VOPAGU-2260 file (C-alpha; in pm, 1 decimal, decimal comma):
REM VOPAGU-2260
SITE   aa  ch    i         X         Y         Z
SITE  MET   A    0   -1964,2   -7956,1     299,7
SITE  ASN   A    1   -1975,8   -7766,9     628,2
SITE  THR   A    2   -1603,7   -7696,2     602,9
SITE  MET   A    3   -1649,9   -7549,6     254,5
SITE  LEU   A    4   -1938,5   -7333,3     373,0
SITE  LEU   A    5   -1730,1   -7204,8     662,6
SITE  ARG   A    6   -1447,8   -7115,5     426,0
SITE  LEU   A    7   -1688,4   -6930,5     197,2
SITE  ARG   A    8   -1831,1   -6742,1     495,4
SITE  ARG   A    9   -1483,9   -6639,6     608,1
SITE  LEU   A   10   -1384,4   -6532,3     256,5
SITE  PHE   A   11   -1701,3   -6352,2     147,1
SITE  GLY   A   12   -1874,8   -6277,6     477,5
SITE  PRO   A   13   -2179,2   -6423,6     652,8
SITE  GLU   A   14   -2411,1   -6174,4     484,8
SITE  LEU   A   15   -2342,6   -6295,9     127,6
SITE  PRO   A   16   -2599,8   -6582,8     116,6
SITE  ALA   A   17   -2876,7   -6351,6     241,2
SITE  LEU   A   18   -2780,6   -6089,6     -18,2
SITE  LEU   A   19   -2789,5   -6342,9    -300,0
SITE  VAL   A   20   -3129,8   -6472,1    -190,5
SITE  PHE   A   21   -3261,8   -6116,6    -166,6
SITE  LEU   A   22   -3123,8   -6035,6    -513,3
SITE  LEU   A   23   -3297,1   -6342,7    -655,1
SITE  LEU   A   24   -3627,7   -6243,9    -492,9
SITE  VAL   A   25   -3601,7   -5888,2    -627,9
SITE  VAL   A   26   -3526,7   -6008,6    -981,9
SITE  VAL   A   27   -3809,0   -6264,8    -978,9
SITE  GLY   A   28   -4051,5   -6016,3    -821,5
SITE  PHE   A   29   -3989,5   -5743,5   -1078,5
SITE  GLY   A   30   -3995,5   -6009,2   -1351,2
SITE  PHE   A   31   -4361,1   -6077,3   -1265,5
SITE  ILE   A   32   -4460,2   -5715,5   -1198,2
SITE  ALA   A   33   -4283,2   -5545,8   -1490,1
SITE  PRO   A   34   -4286,7   -5753,3   -1813,1
SITE  ARG   A   35   -4004,5   -5549,7   -1968,6
SITE  PHE   A   36   -3774,7   -5614,9   -1672,6
SITE  MET   A   37   -3655,7   -5958,0   -1790,1
SITE  THR   A   38   -3518,1   -5828,0   -2119,3
SITE  MET   A   39   -3162,6   -5801,1   -2246,4
SITE  ALA   A   40   -3208,9   -5428,5   -2304,5
SITE  ASN   A   41   -3290,3   -5372,5   -1936,7
SITE  PHE   A   42   -2998,0   -5580,0   -1812,4
SITE  GLU   A   43   -2766,8   -5394,7   -2050,6
SITE  SER   A   44   -2896,4   -5064,9   -1914,0
SITE  ILE   A   45   -2825,0   -5184,4   -1557,8
SITE  ALA   A   46   -2472,7   -5287,9   -1661,2
SITE  PHE   A   47   -2403,3   -4940,6   -1802,2
SITE  GLN   A   48   -2549,4   -4751,5   -1505,1
SITE  LEU   A   49   -2388,0   -4956,5   -1226,8
SITE  PRO   A   50   -2015,3   -4867,8   -1271,8
SITE  VAL   A   51   -2028,4   -4497,6   -1176,3
SITE  LEU   A   52   -2223,4   -4573,9    -858,3
SITE  GLY   A   53   -1995,4   -4871,4    -797,2
SITE  LEU   A   54   -1673,3   -4669,3    -821,4
SITE  LEU   A   55   -1807,7   -4401,6    -587,9
SITE  THR   A   56   -1917,5   -4671,4    -342,5
SITE  LEU   A   57   -1570,2   -4827,1    -342,9
SITE  ALA   A   58   -1433,3   -4479,0    -276,9
SITE  MET   A   59   -1665,5   -4457,4      24,7
SITE  LEU   A   60   -1587,3   -4811,6     145,8
SITE  ALA   A   61   -1230,6   -4770,5     275,0
SITE  PRO   A   62   -1300,3   -4455,8     482,4
SITE  ILE   A   63   -1598,1   -4630,5     645,3
SITE  LEU   A   64   -1386,4   -4939,6     715,5
SITE  SER   A   65   -1138,7   -4713,6     896,9
SITE  GLY   A   66   -1416,6   -4568,0    1111,9
SITE  GLY   A   67   -1451,2   -4250,2     905,0
SITE  LEU   A   68   -1653,9   -4114,7     613,7
SITE  ASN   A   69   -1588,3   -3928,2     289,4
SITE  LEU   A   70   -1872,6   -3692,6     207,6
SITE  ALA   A   71   -1673,7   -3528,1     -72,6
SITE  ILE   A   72   -1669,4   -3824,5    -312,9
SITE  VAL   A   73   -1915,4   -3678,5    -566,5
SITE  TYR   A   74   -1752,4   -3336,4    -588,7
SITE  THR   A   75   -1404,7   -3488,6    -598,4
SITE  ALA   A   76   -1524,5   -3687,0    -899,3
SITE  ASN   A   77   -1676,9   -3374,7   -1055,5
SITE  LEU   A   78   -1362,8   -3164,4   -1014,1
SITE  SER   A   79   -1148,4   -3446,4   -1151,5
SITE  GLY   A   80   -1379,1   -3465,2   -1452,3
SITE  LEU   A   81   -1351,6   -3087,8   -1492,7
SITE  THR   A   82    -973,0   -3120,6   -1493,3
SITE  LEU   A   83    -984,3   -3375,3   -1774,2
SITE  ALA   A   84   -1231,2   -3157,4   -1965,0
SITE  TRP   A   85   -1005,9   -2851,3   -1928,7
SITE  VAL   A   86    -703,8   -3039,0   -2062,8
SITE  LEU   A   87    -901,0   -3170,3   -2360,6
SITE  ILE   A   88   -1031,1   -2823,4   -2441,3
SITE  GLN   A   89    -679,2   -2678,5   -2422,7
SITE  PHE   A   90    -567,4   -2937,9   -2678,4
SITE  GLY   A   91    -846,8   -2865,3   -2924,0
SITE  GLY   A   92   -1166,5   -2999,6   -2770,0
SITE  PRO   A   93   -1327,5   -3238,6   -3023,4
SITE  ASP   A   94    -995,3   -3261,1   -3209,3
SITE  ALA   A   95    -785,1   -3350,3   -2903,0
SITE  GLY   A   96    -575,0   -3662,3   -2954,0
SITE  TYR   A   97    -488,8   -3959,9   -2739,6
SITE  VAL   A   98    -188,2   -3784,0   -2586,0
SITE  ALA   A   99    -414,6   -3505,1   -2460,4
SITE  PHE   A  100    -648,7   -3763,6   -2312,0
SITE  ALA   A  101    -360,4   -3939,8   -2135,6
SITE  VAL   A  102    -234,7   -3608,7   -1994,9
SITE  GLY   A  103    -587,6   -3520,1   -1884,9
SITE  VAL   A  104    -638,2   -3856,5   -1711,5
SITE  ILE   A  105    -311,2   -3816,3   -1520,8
SITE  ALA   A  106    -407,4   -3462,1   -1420,2
SITE  ALA   A  107    -757,0   -3572,9   -1313,7
SITE  ILE   A  108    -620,8   -3856,7   -1099,3
SITE  ALA   A  109    -367,9   -3617,0    -946,5
SITE  VAL   A  110    -648,6   -3375,4    -851,8
SITE  GLY   A  111    -851,2   -3656,3    -694,1
SITE  ALA   A  112    -548,8   -3787,2    -505,0
SITE  LEU   A  113    -460,3   -3436,1    -383,8
SITE  ALA   A  114    -812,6   -3374,3    -253,4
SITE  GLY   A  115    -811,5   -3708,4     -74,2
SITE  ALA   A  116    -460,8   -3658,7      65,3
SITE  ALA   A  117    -556,4   -3317,9     203,3
SITE  MET   A  118    -850,8   -3470,6     389,5
SITE  GLY   A  119    -644,4   -3762,9     513,3
SITE  PHE   A  120    -366,4   -3534,9     637,0
SITE  VAL   A  121    -605,1   -3316,5     838,3
SITE  ILE   A  122    -786,8   -3619,8     981,6
SITE  ALA   A  123    -465,4   -3803,5    1069,9
SITE  TYR   A  124    -231,5   -3529,5    1185,4
SITE  VAL   A  125    -471,7   -3261,8    1311,8
SITE  GLY   A  126    -719,3   -3504,9    1465,5
SITE  ALA   A  127   -1030,7   -3343,9    1315,6
SITE  HIS   A  128   -1340,5   -3559,4    1273,5
SITE  PRO   A  129   -1371,7   -3719,3     925,4
SITE  ILE   A  130   -1731,5   -3600,2     881,8
SITE  LEU   A  131   -1637,0   -3236,7     942,7
SITE  VAL   A  132   -1324,5   -3254,9     727,3
SITE  SER   A  133   -1495,9   -3423,2     431,8
SITE  LEU   A  134   -1794,7   -3187,4     463,3
SITE  ALA   A  135   -1560,1   -2888,8     446,2
SITE  MET   A  136   -1384,7   -3039,1     144,4
SITE  MET   A  137   -1720,3   -3104,3     -22,4
SITE  ILE   A  138   -1822,2   -2740,2      20,7
SITE  PHE   A  139   -1482,6   -2619,8    -103,5
SITE  LEU   A  140   -1482,8   -2839,0    -413,4
SITE  ARG   A  141   -1841,6   -2750,1    -496,6
SITE  GLY   A  142   -1773,3   -2377,6    -467,3
SITE  LEU   A  143   -1451,2   -2404,9    -666,1
SITE  GLY   A  144   -1620,0   -2603,7    -939,9
SITE  GLU   A  145   -1910,6   -2360,5    -969,9
SITE  PHE   A  146   -1666,2   -2068,6    -978,7
SITE  LEU   A  147   -1465,8   -2226,8   -1260,0
SITE  THR   A  148   -1768,6   -2330,2   -1468,0
SITE  ARG   A  149   -2004,8   -2046,0   -1367,0
SITE  GLY   A  150   -2260,3   -2315,5   -1291,8
SITE  GLY   A  151   -2277,6   -2438,0   -1651,1
SITE  ASP   A  152   -2189,1   -2750,6   -1844,7
SITE  ILE   A  153   -1868,9   -2817,7   -2033,3
SITE  SER   A  154   -1900,1   -3031,0   -2344,8
SITE  GLY   A  155   -1737,9   -3086,2   -2682,3
SITE  PHE   A  156   -1504,7   -3381,6   -2643,6
SITE  PRO   A  157   -1344,7   -3624,7   -2891,4
SITE  ASP   A  158   -1565,0   -3899,3   -3033,5
SITE  TYR   A  159   -1324,0   -4173,6   -2928,7
SITE  LEU   A  160   -1425,2   -4118,0   -2565,1
SITE  ARG   A  161   -1758,9   -4282,8   -2643,8
SITE  VAL   A  162   -1581,5   -4618,6   -2648,3
SITE  LEU   A  163   -1496,6   -4584,5   -2279,9
SITE  GLY   A  164   -1844,3   -4470,9   -2179,9
SITE  HIS   A  165   -2064,6   -4664,1   -2422,8
SITE  GLY   A  166   -1845,9   -4933,5   -2578,7
SITE  VAL   A  167   -1894,9   -5309,2   -2558,2
SITE  VAL   A  168   -1631,1   -5584,9   -2560,4
SITE  MET   A  169   -1758,3   -5938,1   -2626,5
SITE  GLY   A  170   -2104,6   -5830,4   -2517,7
SITE  ILE   A  171   -1982,8   -5677,9   -2189,4
SITE  PRO   A  172   -2003,1   -5297,5   -2144,7
SITE  VAL   A  173   -1661,8   -5131,1   -2116,4
SITE  PRO   A  174   -1764,7   -4931,8   -1803,3
SITE  LEU   A  175   -1858,8   -5259,1   -1631,9
SITE  ILE   A  176   -1523,4   -5413,8   -1722,7
SITE  LEU   A  177   -1347,6   -5110,4   -1575,7
SITE  PHE   A  178   -1550,8   -5134,1   -1255,8
SITE  LEU   A  179   -1486,7   -5506,6   -1213,5
SITE  ILE   A  180   -1111,7   -5454,4   -1257,4
SITE  VAL   A  181   -1110,0   -5177,2    -995,4
SITE  ALA   A  182   -1329,1   -5382,2    -758,3
SITE  PHE   A  183   -1095,2   -5682,2    -787,3
SITE  ALA   A  184    -790,8   -5461,5    -724,0
SITE  TRP   A  185    -965,5   -5305,6    -423,0
SITE  HIS   A  186   -1049,6   -5652,8    -291,3
SITE  VAL   A  187    -684,3   -5757,8    -319,9
SITE  ILE   A  188    -562,8   -5440,6    -148,5
SITE  LEU   A  189    -804,5   -5478,9     142,8
SITE  SER   A  190    -767,1   -5853,2     193,7
SITE  ARG   A  191    -411,8   -5936,3      83,5
SITE  THR   A  192    -190,0   -5641,7     174,3
SITE  ARG   A  193     -48,7   -5488,8     491,3
SITE  HIS   A  194    -228,4   -5164,6     410,6
SITE  GLY   A  195    -564,1   -5343,0     398,0
SITE  PHE   A  196    -494,5   -5519,2     727,4
SITE  ALA   A  197    -401,6   -5183,4     881,7
SITE  ILE   A  198    -732,8   -5033,0     762,3
SITE  TYR   A  199    -932,6   -5301,2     942,5
SITE  MET   A  200    -720,6   -5263,2    1255,6
SITE  ILE   A  201    -770,2   -4886,2    1263,3
SITE  GLY   A  202   -1145,2   -4929,6    1215,9
SITE  SER   A  203   -1164,3   -5184,0    1496,2
SITE  ASN   A  204    -950,2   -4994,6    1748,8
SITE  ILE   A  205    -712,3   -4720,3    1644,5
SITE  ARG   A  206    -534,4   -4715,7    1981,2
SITE  ALA   A  207    -470,1   -5088,8    1968,6
SITE  ALA   A  208    -346,0   -5045,9    1611,4
SITE  GLU   A  209     -95,8   -4785,4    1727,8
SITE  TYR   A  210      29,1   -5011,1    2006,1
SITE  SER   A  211      65,1   -5293,5    1751,9
SITE  GLY   A  212     309,8   -5085,1    1550,5
SITE  VAL   A  213      73,4   -4967,3    1274,3
SITE  HIS   A  214     162,6   -4622,8    1139,2
SITE  THR   A  215    -196,2   -4501,6    1177,1
SITE  LYS   A  216    -138,3   -4145,6    1053,3
SITE  ARG   A  217      27,2   -4258,3     732,3
SITE  THR   A  218    -238,6   -4525,1     679,0
SITE  LEU   A  219    -525,1   -4278,0     725,8
SITE  THR   A  220    -366,5   -4035,8     481,8
SITE  LEU   A  221    -326,3   -4313,9     225,8
SITE  ILE   A  222    -685,6   -4431,7     278,5
SITE  TYR   A  223    -830,5   -4096,3     176,2
SITE  THR   A  224    -574,3   -4052,3    -101,2
SITE  LEU   A  225    -680,9   -4381,5    -260,8
SITE  SER   A  226   -1044,0   -4283,9    -207,1
SITE  GLY   A  227    -974,9   -3965,7    -402,2
SITE  VAL   A  228    -812,1   -4166,3    -682,3
SITE  LEU   A  229   -1123,7   -4384,1    -713,8
SITE  CYS   A  230   -1336,9   -4068,6    -722,0
SITE  ALA   A  231   -1121,1   -3940,5   -1007,3
SITE  VAL   A  232   -1176,8   -4262,3   -1203,4
SITE  ALA   A  233   -1551,6   -4222,3   -1145,3
SITE  GLY   A  234   -1531,2   -3860,2   -1265,6
SITE  ILE   A  235   -1351,5   -3965,8   -1584,1
SITE  LEU   A  236   -1615,2   -4231,2   -1647,0
SITE  MET   A  237   -1897,4   -3979,9   -1588,9
SITE  LEU   A  238   -1743,8   -3749,5   -1851,6
SITE  THR   A  239   -1736,3   -4028,5   -2107,2
SITE  ARG   A  240   -2087,4   -4146,3   -2016,8
SITE  PHE   A  241   -2260,5   -3807,8   -2029,3
SITE  ASN   A  242   -2025,5   -3641,5   -2283,5
SITE  SER   A  243   -2033,1   -3336,9   -2057,6
SITE  VAL   A  244   -1914,4   -3220,5   -1717,6
SITE  ARG   A  245   -2110,2   -3020,1   -1463,4
SITE  VAL   A  246   -2064,9   -2954,6   -1094,8
SITE  GLY   A  247   -2340,9   -3152,1    -927,8
SITE  HIS   A  248   -2344,6   -3453,8   -1159,5
SITE  GLY   A  249   -2434,5   -3751,4    -943,5
SITE  GLU   A  250   -2531,5   -3553,8    -630,8
SITE  ALA   A  251   -2804,5   -3806,4    -549,0
SITE  LEU   A  252   -2551,2   -4090,2    -544,7
SITE  LEU   A  253   -2380,0   -3984,1    -221,0
SITE  LEU   A  254   -2631,8   -4134,0      20,1
SITE  ILE   A  255   -2681,7   -4438,5    -202,6
SITE  THR   A  256   -2310,8   -4522,0    -165,7
SITE  VAL   A  257   -2352,8   -4521,4     212,1
SITE  LEU   A  258   -2665,2   -4737,4     178,1
SITE  ALA   A  259   -2478,8   -4984,5     -45,2
SITE  CYS   A  260   -2199,0   -5016,3     208,8
SITE  PHE   A  261   -2436,6   -5082,3     500,0
SITE  LEU   A  262   -2651,6   -5319,5     294,7
SITE  GLY   A  263   -2332,3   -5504,9     203,6
SITE  GLY   A  264   -2258,8   -5574,8     568,5
SITE  VAL   A  265   -2003,4   -5300,2     633,3
SITE  ASP   A  266   -1993,7   -5200,5     999,0
SITE  PRO   A  267   -2081,0   -4826,8    1019,5
SITE  PHE   A  268   -1831,2   -4792,6    1305,4
SITE  GLY   A  269   -1551,0   -4948,2    1101,1
SITE  GLY   A  270   -1342,8   -5263,4    1116,7
SITE  PHE   A  271   -1560,7   -5502,5     915,2
SITE  GLY   A  272   -1675,5   -5527,9     555,3
SITE  ARG   A  273   -1594,0   -5699,6     225,6
SITE  VAL   A  274   -1582,5   -5578,9    -133,8
SITE  LEU   A  275   -1780,1   -5869,5    -282,9
SITE  SER   A  276   -2076,4   -5821,7     -47,8
SITE  VAL   A  277   -2081,4   -5451,4    -129,6
SITE  VAL   A  278   -2078,6   -5530,5    -503,8
SITE  ILE   A  279   -2380,1   -5761,2    -458,6
SITE  ALA   A  280   -2554,5   -5484,9    -261,7
SITE  LEU   A  281   -2483,5   -5244,1    -548,9
SITE  ILE   A  282   -2645,0   -5483,4    -795,2
SITE  ILE   A  283   -2951,3   -5511,2    -569,6
SITE  LEU   A  284   -2988,0   -5133,9    -550,3
SITE  GLN   A  285   -2944,2   -5090,2    -925,7
SITE  VAL   A  286   -3198,0   -5364,6    -994,1
SITE  LEU   A  287   -3443,6   -5196,9    -755,4
SITE  SER   A  288   -3392,5   -4863,5    -930,0
SITE  SER   A  289   -3445,8   -5017,9   -1273,0
SITE  GLY   A  290   -3755,2   -5204,7   -1159,5
SITE  LEU   A  291   -3910,2   -4893,3   -1007,9
SITE  ASN   A  292   -3842,9   -4698,5   -1327,3
SITE  LEU   A  293   -4009,9   -4966,1   -1539,3
SITE  MET   A  294   -4310,8   -4954,0   -1306,4
SITE  GLY   A  295   -4342,2   -4581,2   -1376,7
SITE  ALA   A  296   -4226,2   -4457,0   -1036,7
SITE  ASN   A  297   -4082,5   -4107,6   -1048,5
SITE  GLN   A  298   -3741,1   -4013,7    -913,5
SITE  HIS   A  299   -3879,9   -3864,7    -590,6
SITE  LEU   A  300   -4057,9   -4189,3    -501,5
SITE  SER   A  301   -3738,5   -4382,5    -570,7
SITE  THR   A  302   -3549,3   -4152,4    -334,8
SITE  ALA   A  303   -3811,8   -4213,1     -65,4
SITE  VAL   A  304   -3774,1   -4588,9    -117,0
SITE  TRP   A  305   -3395,3   -4559,6     -66,1
SITE  GLY   A  306   -3453,0   -4383,6     265,7
SITE  LEU   A  307   -3700,6   -4644,6     387,8
SITE  PHE   A  308   -3470,1   -4918,7     266,8
SITE  LEU   A  309   -3179,5   -4777,4     468,0
SITE  ILE   A  310   -3395,8   -4760,6     782,2
SITE  ALA   A  311   -3511,7   -5118,6     726,9
SITE  VAL   A  312   -3152,4   -5241,0     684,3
SITE  MET   A  313   -3045,0   -5074,2    1010,0
SITE  VAL   A  314   -3343,2   -5217,0    1199,7
SITE  LEU   A  315   -3286,7   -5568,7    1067,6
SITE  ARG   A  316   -2915,8   -5558,8    1150,3
SITE  HIS   A  317   -2994,9   -5434,3    1500,8
SITE  VAL   A  318   -3251,8   -5710,3    1555,2
SITE  ALA   A  319   -3015,6   -5974,4    1417,5
SITE  GLY   A  320   -2740,6   -5853,7    1647,1
SITE  ARG   A  321   -2964,6   -5902,9    1951,9
SITE  LEU   A  322   -3062,5   -6261,5    1868,2
SITE  PRO   A  323   -2837,2   -6503,4    2058,2
SITE  MET   A  324   -2899,9   -6792,3    1817,7
SITE  LEU   A  325   -2770,6   -6589,1    1522,1
SITE  ASN   A  326   -2458,8   -6475,3    1705,0
SITE  LYS   A  327   -2368,3   -6801,0    1877,2
SITE  PRO   A  328   -2075,1   -6963,6    1693,0
SITE  LYS   A  329   -2123,2   -7318,1    1572,1
SITE  GLU   A  330   -1912,8   -7582,2    1741,9
């Protein structure tokens, strides 16, 4: 039994049991406080809302694991969505066919990858700090998007896109299926490939990684490129969910992605973190948001709760790190 528990801890991280217990307490608590919480309609709503936040969080995860940060995830997603929208409009808008959609998806992913690669190149080869580089990219993408759209919305897309944003397969929302596939692929990349191993090494000690033969510059560039690709997928999903594109969609999600990573046990200085724990943290945050909404809390109060929650997570992790009994390995 102890051997199995140790294997589970190594595979999923020591924070997973605590996250699962906390998730159970949150669900039970809101089940008593808000009668409508324990309904299929509410759980279906959570399942539809989670994927966009989840994809953006996965896009934030790898840069944090490498000791960096990507503040441009939301606007990379928005500009990628704008690219898809532009292609669809050029091919007839509501009458655009599947070929136009395929071309638009490829173009959107290319835009996301290009934005990420540009950040990764500057961080890796110029040596600029990731926060400054991603902040500059965020400002650039926001300004470019507002210039192209004049601050307005773009809408008028084919009806078949509703399947991707609102469809259900065997009772499971299509957006959730897409997110789970991406999360599993991200888990495999980080835990089973040389690139994933290099990410953890760079986050732990970039100098030691260089001495070990890791091509750190190429790895950093690829990290932000893949982050941009995930942002593009999130942007495509936002277009299909909202049936419109606007610069600024999902602005409030940026800090929540950072909160989800830290709540999921990701080291803010890099080198440690797992996809599954972050996914559980995402579910906790989405459940909290849904519960607060059902209790009648407005959006501003929810934002305040996120801030307090982030402070509480940091304090608890700091206290846990200073307790010898929690850090002493079992013999």
